[in-house]
C-alpha positions as CSV (number, residue, x, y, z in Angstrom):
1,M,26.2,40.0,6.3
2,E,26.4,36.7,4.4
3,T,27.9,35.0,7.4
4,A,25.0,35.9,9.7
5,L,22.6,34.3,7.2
6,S,24.7,31.2,7.0
7,I,24.9,30.8,10.7
8,E,21.1,31.2,11.0
9,K,20.6,28.4,8.5
10,V,23.0,26.2,10.3
11,L,21.2,26.8,13.6
12,L,17.9,26.1,12.1
13,A,19.2,22.9,10.5
14,F,20.7,21.9,13.9
15,A,17.3,22.5,15.6
16,A,15.5,20.4,13.0
17,A,18.1,17.6,13.5
18,L,17.6,17.8,17.3
19,A,13.8,17.6,16.8
20,I,14.0,14.4,14.8
21,G,17.0,12.9,16.7
22,L,15.8,13.3,20.2
23,S,12.3,12.1,19.3
24,A,13.8,9.0,17.6
25,L,15.9,8.3,20.7
26,A,12.9,8.6,23.0
27,T,10.9,6.3,20.7
28,A,13.7,3.7,20.7
29,W,14.0,3.8,24.4
30,A,10.2,3.4,24.9
31,Q,9.9,0.6,22.4
32,S,12.8,-1.3,24.0
33,K,10.9,-1.2,27.4
34,I,7.6,-2.1,25.8
35,G,9.1,-4.8,23.7
36,A,10.8,-6.5,26.6
37,A,7.6,-6.4,28.7
38,G,5.6,-7.5,25.7
39,A,7.8,-10.5,25.1
40,G,7.3,-11.6,28.6
41,A,3.5,-11.1,28.4
42,L,3.3,-13.0,25.1
43,A,5.1,-15.9,26.7
44,E,2.4,-16.3,29.2
45,K,-0.6,-15.1,27.2
46,P,-0.3,-15.4,23.4
47,E,-3.7,-13.9,22.9
48,L,-2.2,-10.5,23.7
49,T,-0.4,-10.3,20.4
50,G,-2.7,-7.5,19.0
51,T,-2.5,-5.4,22.1
52,I,1.3,-5.7,22.2
53,I,1.6,-4.6,18.5
54,I,-0.6,-1.6,19.2
55,L,1.5,-0.7,22.3
56,L,4.6,-0.9,20.2
57,A,3.1,1.3,17.5
58,I,2.0,4.1,19.8
59,P,5.5,5.6,20.5
60,E,6.0,6.0,16.8
61,T,3.8,9.0,17.0
62,M,6.7,10.8,18.8
63,V,8.9,10.4,15.7
64,I,6.1,11.7,13.5
65,L,5.6,14.7,15.7
66,G,9.4,15.3,15.7
67,F,9.3,15.2,11.9
68,V,6.5,17.7,11.8
69,I,8.3,20.1,14.1
70,A,11.5,19.7,12.0
71,A,9.5,20.5,8.9
72,M,8.0,23.5,10.5
73,I,11.5,24.7,11.6
74,L,13.0,24.2,8.1
75,L,10.0,25.9,6.3
76,M,10.4,28.9,8.6
77,V,13.3,30.1,6.4
């Protein structure tokens, strides 16, 4: 009986790790594309600095949502 409870906790921890890890990878991929395009745009129009910073900050919400999901998974226990 104790083994089943341990396996359940391991699976919940793995699900929480996936929630954070996959959202972090997706954010990194999105920011790399936005950063490359933003650098090119800033080379031509330096007045777009504020817009590029905002566009780089938007994908961070994916990590925040992944953290919330992971917290919900872990608090389910």
